[in-house]
C-alpha positions as CSV (number, residue, x, y, z in Angstrom):
1,L,112.6,-107.7,66.2
2,T,109.6,-106.6,68.1
3,Q,107.8,-103.3,67.5
4,R,104.7,-101.8,69.1
5,K,102.2,-100.2,66.9
6,E,103.4,-96.6,66.2
7,A,101.6,-93.7,64.6
8,G,102.9,-91.5,61.8
9,A,104.6,-91.9,58.4
10,P,107.7,-94.1,58.1
11,G,110.9,-92.0,58.1
12,V,114.4,-92.7,57.0
13,V,115.6,-96.2,57.8
14,A,119.1,-96.4,59.2
15,S,118.9,-99.7,61.2
16,L,117.0,-102.9,61.5
17,R,115.0,-101.4,64.4
18,D,113.9,-98.6,62.0
19,V,112.6,-101.2,59.5
20,G,110.3,-102.5,62.3
21,R,109.2,-99.0,63.2
22,A,108.5,-98.1,59.6
23,L,106.3,-101.2,59.1
24,S,104.6,-100.6,62.4
25,R,103.6,-97.1,61.3
26,C,102.1,-98.5,58.1
27,W,100.2,-101.3,59.9
28,R,96.4,-100.9,60.4
29,P,95.3,-104.1,62.2
30,P,91.5,-104.6,62.5
31,A,90.1,-102.3,65.2
32,A,88.0,-105.1,66.8
33,A,91.0,-107.5,67.1
34,G,92.2,-106.3,70.5
35,A,95.8,-107.3,71.3
36,V,97.4,-108.6,68.1
37,E,100.7,-109.9,67.0
38,A,101.9,-110.7,63.4
39,T,105.3,-111.7,62.1
40,L,106.3,-110.7,58.6
41,R,109.0,-112.4,56.6
42,L,110.4,-110.1,53.9
43,A,113.4,-108.7,52.1
44,F,114.3,-105.4,50.5
45,A,116.4,-104.2,47.6
46,R,119.0,-101.5,48.0
47,D,116.5,-98.9,46.8
48,G,114.0,-100.0,49.5
49,R,111.6,-101.9,47.2
50,L,110.3,-105.3,48.4
51,V,112.2,-108.3,47.0
52,G,109.7,-111.0,46.3
53,A,106.4,-111.4,48.1
54,P,106.3,-110.8,51.9
55,R,104.8,-113.6,54.0
56,V,103.1,-113.7,57.3
57,T,104.6,-116.5,59.4
58,Y,102.7,-116.0,62.6
59,V,99.5,-114.4,63.8
60,K,98.2,-114.2,67.4
61,V,94.7,-112.8,67.9
62,E,92.1,-113.4,70.6
63,D,89.3,-113.8,68.1
64,T,90.4,-116.5,65.7
65,A,87.7,-115.3,63.2
66,L,89.9,-112.2,62.7
67,R,93.1,-114.2,61.9
68,E,92.8,-113.7,58.2
69,A,92.1,-110.0,58.5
70,V,95.2,-109.5,60.7
71,R,97.3,-111.5,58.1
72,V,96.0,-109.3,55.3
73,S,96.6,-106.1,57.3
74,A,100.2,-107.1,57.9
75,L,100.8,-107.8,54.2
76,A,99.2,-104.5,53.3
77,A,101.6,-102.7,55.7
78,A,104.6,-104.2,53.9
79,R,103.2,-103.1,50.5
80,A,102.2,-99.6,51.8
81,C,105.6,-98.9,53.3
82,A,107.6,-99.9,50.3
83,P,109.8,-98.5,49.1
84,L,111.6,-97.7,52.4
85,R,114.0,-94.8,52.5
86,F,117.3,-96.5,53.5
87,T,120.4,-94.5,54.3
88,P,123.3,-95.5,52.1
89,A,124.9,-97.6,54.9
90,A,121.6,-99.3,55.7
91,A,120.9,-100.0,52.0
92,S,124.3,-101.8,51.7
93,A,123.8,-103.8,54.9
94,M,120.2,-104.8,54.4
95,A,119.8,-105.4,50.7
96,G,118.7,-108.9,49.9
97,R,118.6,-110.1,53.5
98,I,115.5,-111.8,54.7
99,F,114.0,-110.4,57.9
100,A,111.4,-111.6,60.3
101,I,109.7,-108.5,61.7
102,R,107.3,-108.9,64.6
103,L,104.4,-106.4,64.8
104,I,102.4,-105.9,67.9
105,A,99.3,-103.8,68.5
106,F,97.5,-103.3,71.8
107,P,94.0,-102.1,72.3
108,Q,93.6,-98.3,72.6
109,G,94.8,-97.2,76.0
110,F,97.0,-100.3,76.6
111,Q,99.9,-99.3,74.4
112,Q,103.2,-100.4,75.9
113,D,106.8,-99.7,75.1
114,L,108.7,-102.9,74.3
């Protein structure tokens, strides 16, 4: 799932797409990083808490010196968003499943809908 960087607080999560949107809203990539991509691998319990430790499986950044900062920011987004507020149906469908969520941030003024 691909999500662009979105502003605002995460809302109610009713679908897998909403999981990506919620994480995107919590993500604060390094400002100097330019265009950035990070993929998080994580799972949630029925109550929206993280199950286990999230992992970053992919980072793409122009300045390789910022790779670790991007990785840390993606992990911080997962922790900051949890617990997610799942609808009852989403909680049943998503609990315990492992997801790979792709986060993308563009430089200011270059934001694109994906």
